[in-house]
C-alpha positions in Angstrom: -145.4 -27.6 -139.7 -146.0 -30.2 -137.1 -144.4 -33.6 -137.2 -147.0 -36.4 -137.3 -146.4 -39.4 -135.1 -148.4 -42.6 -134.8 -147.9 -45.0 -131.8 -149.1 -48.6 -131.8 -148.9 -50.3 -128.4 -151.3 -52.7 -126.6 -150.4 -51.5 -123.1 -152.9 -48.8 -122.2 -150.8 -47.5 -119.4 -147.9 -46.9 -121.8 -150.3 -45.1 -124.2 -151.4 -42.9 -121.4 -147.7 -42.1 -120.6 -147.2 -41.2 -124.3 -150.2 -39.0 -124.2 -148.7 -37.1 -121.3 -145.3 -36.8 -122.9 -146.5 -35.8 -126.3 -149.2 -33.3 -125.4 -146.6 -31.0 -124.0 -144.2 -31.2 -126.9 -144.4 -28.4 -129.4 -144.5 -29.1 -133.1 -145.9 -32.6 -132.7 -149.3 -34.1 -133.5 -150.0 -37.7 -132.7 -152.4 -40.6 -132.8 -152.3 -43.9 -130.9 -153.9 -47.3 -131.4 -153.8 -50.3 -129.1 -153.5 -53.1 -131.7 -152.0 -53.7 -135.1 -155.4 -54.4 -136.6 -156.8 -51.1 -135.4 -153.6 -49.3 -136.5 -154.1 -50.6 -140.0 -157.7 -49.5 -140.0 -156.6 -46.0 -138.9 -154.2 -45.8 -141.8 -156.8 -47.1 -144.2 -158.9 -44.1 -143.3 -156.0 -41.6 -143.0 -155.9 -38.7 -145.4 -152.8 -37.9 -147.3 -152.4 -34.7 -145.3 -152.7 -36.6 -142.0 -150.4 -39.5 -142.9 -147.9 -40.1 -140.1 -144.2 -39.3 -140.8 -143.1 -41.6 -137.9 -144.7 -44.8 -136.7 -143.6 -46.4 -133.4 -144.9 -50.0 -133.0 -144.6 -52.3 -130.1 -142.8 -55.6 -131.0 -145.1 -57.8 -128.9 -148.9 -57.4 -129.2 -151.6 -60.0 -129.0 -153.2 -59.6 -132.4 -150.1 -59.2 -134.5 -146.4 -58.6 -133.7 -144.7 -55.4 -134.7 -143.0 -57.3 -137.5 -146.4 -58.6 -138.8 -147.6 -55.0 -138.7 -144.6 -53.8 -140.7 -145.1 -56.5 -143.3 -148.7 -55.7 -143.7 -147.9 -52.0 -143.9 -145.4 -52.7 -146.7 -148.0 -54.8 -148.6 -150.7 -52.1 -148.4 -148.8 -48.8 -148.5 -145.3 -49.1 -149.9 -146.5 -48.2 -153.4 -148.2 -45.0 -152.2 -145.0 -43.1 -151.9 -145.4 -42.1 -148.3 -142.3 -40.9 -146.5 -142.6 -42.7 -143.2 -140.0 -43.9 -140.7 -141.0 -47.0 -138.7 -139.4 -47.8 -135.4 -139.9 -50.9 -133.3 -140.5 -50.4 -129.6 -139.5 -53.1 -127.2 -138.9 -53.7 -123.5 -135.9 -55.9 -124.1 -134.0 -56.3 -127.4 -133.0 -59.9 -128.0 -130.5 -60.9 -130.6 -133.2 -62.9 -132.4 -135.5 -59.8 -132.6 -132.6 -57.7 -133.9 -131.7 -60.2 -136.6 -135.3 -60.4 -137.8 -135.5 -56.7 -137.9 -132.4 -56.3 -140.0 -134.1 -58.1 -142.8 -137.0 -55.6 -143.0 -135.8 -52.4 -144.8 -138.7 -50.3 -143.5 -137.5 -50.6 -139.9 -135.3 -47.6 -139.0 -134.2 -48.8 -135.6 -135.2 -50.5 -132.3 -136.1 -48.3 -129.3 -136.4 -49.2 -125.7 -139.8 -48.7 -124.1 -141.0 -46.3 -123.1 -140.1 -43.6 -125.5 -138.6 -40.6 -123.7 -138.5 -36.9 -124.7 -134.8 -37.2 -125.3 -135.0 -40.3 -127.6 -137.9 -38.7 -129.5 -136.1 -35.4 -129.9 -133.0 -37.3 -131.2 -135.1 -39.1 -133.8 -136.9 -36.0 -134.9 -133.6 -34.1 -135.3 -132.0 -36.9 -137.3 -134.9 -36.8 -139.7 -134.4 -33.2 -140.6 
């Protein structure tokens, strides 16, 4: 069964990079969105069978931050019983960002952008 990934990042070039990376990886299906708002709309229309197991969300986006997305996700979907691991993607991890993230239990970890095949494989292996 394929692992379902969902990536939210406002940088179109980064999303294209992820498309190239993920299309060649076996055992993965994925979707991308370029804003927190469109990501929430995607999830609103997502069937139970297609619900992502992993969400990777950029920390800095114009319409809502990664933290705001996670807070909204928690309000809307935490009671649905979805098993989903959420990771924050960032270009530079500041101590302030890390401290904020520690207070949000849904956040599994912070990852440096861009995701690499090695970092993704590590995450998928840890989830097994």
